[in-house]
C-alpha positions, -999 to 999 in steps of 0.1 A, spaced: -452 577 -165 -457 597 -135 -492 588 -116 -509 617 -98 -534 615 -75 -563 641 -70 -580 641 -34 -620 634 -51 -637 644 -19 -652 678 -30 -643 706 -54 -632 708 -90 -612 672 -88 -628 664 -123 -611 697 -142 -579 685 -122 -581 652 -140 -589 662 -175 -563 689 -174 -538 660 -161 -550 639 -190 -545 666 -217 -508 668 -209 -502 633 -208 -502 625 -170 -519 598 -156 -544 609 -130 -564 589 -106 -593 600 -81 -582 592 -45 -611 586 -21 -597 558 3 -562 556 19 -551 527 1 -556 550 -34 -527 570 -21 -506 541 -25 -481 541 -56 -488 579 -61 -457 600 -73 -478 629 -60 -512 646 -49 -533 672 -59 -556 688 -33 -582 708 -49 -592 740 -33 -630 740 -20 -643 743 11 -618 735 34 -640 722 64 -661 700 43 -628 686 28 -613 678 62 -646 665 76 -646 641 46 -610 635 46 -614 621 84 -648 600 78 -630 582 49 -597 577 72 -575 595 50 -556 615 77 -540 603 106 -541 609 143 -533 641 154 -516 656 186 -524 694 185 -526 720 160 -555 733 140 -583 706 145 -590 696 106 -555 697 97 -529 669 102 -513 637 85 -493 657 62 -454 659 67 -455 695 53 -453 730 64 -490 753 53 -493 787 44 -530 796 49 -539 825 22 -502 828 17 -505 840 -16 -530 870 -9 -570 878 -10 -592 868 -38 -585 902 -53 -551 887 -65 -569 862 -83 -561 857 -122 -565 840 -153 -536 835 -178 -523 813 -204 -493 791 -202 -471 774 -229 -468 735 -222 -449 721 -255 -461 685 -245 -494 697 -253 -481 704 -289 -482 668 -296 -517 660 -283 -535 692 -296 -520 695 -331 -497 720 -324 -517 742 -302 -490 744 -268 -513 766 -250 -531 759 -213 -556 784 -200 -547 784 -165 -570 800 -136 -555 811 -97 -580 819 -73 -581 823 -36 
């Protein structure tokens, strides 16, 4: 079974953990660097990015950086800020997740929220 970490410094991490449980995925809260070990993936919930970055720095979750945006670094990835548009493009929808039918007595629908 995959183990998915959820950065639990601020934001809606409890909702992310509940959603993972609902689809049968093991989710764990991540607040310290050693909690990243053994994860298959990491969810970084949306929220106040400045506060999250300060907390991540305080708890040593990010490594030293050599330039770039002051509060971003430590991940081997490319980031596109606001890549998917403005808050006007936020939406709600239903998604069919067949794995849910096993756990929800035949209901395979998951309500999703996407907001900017």
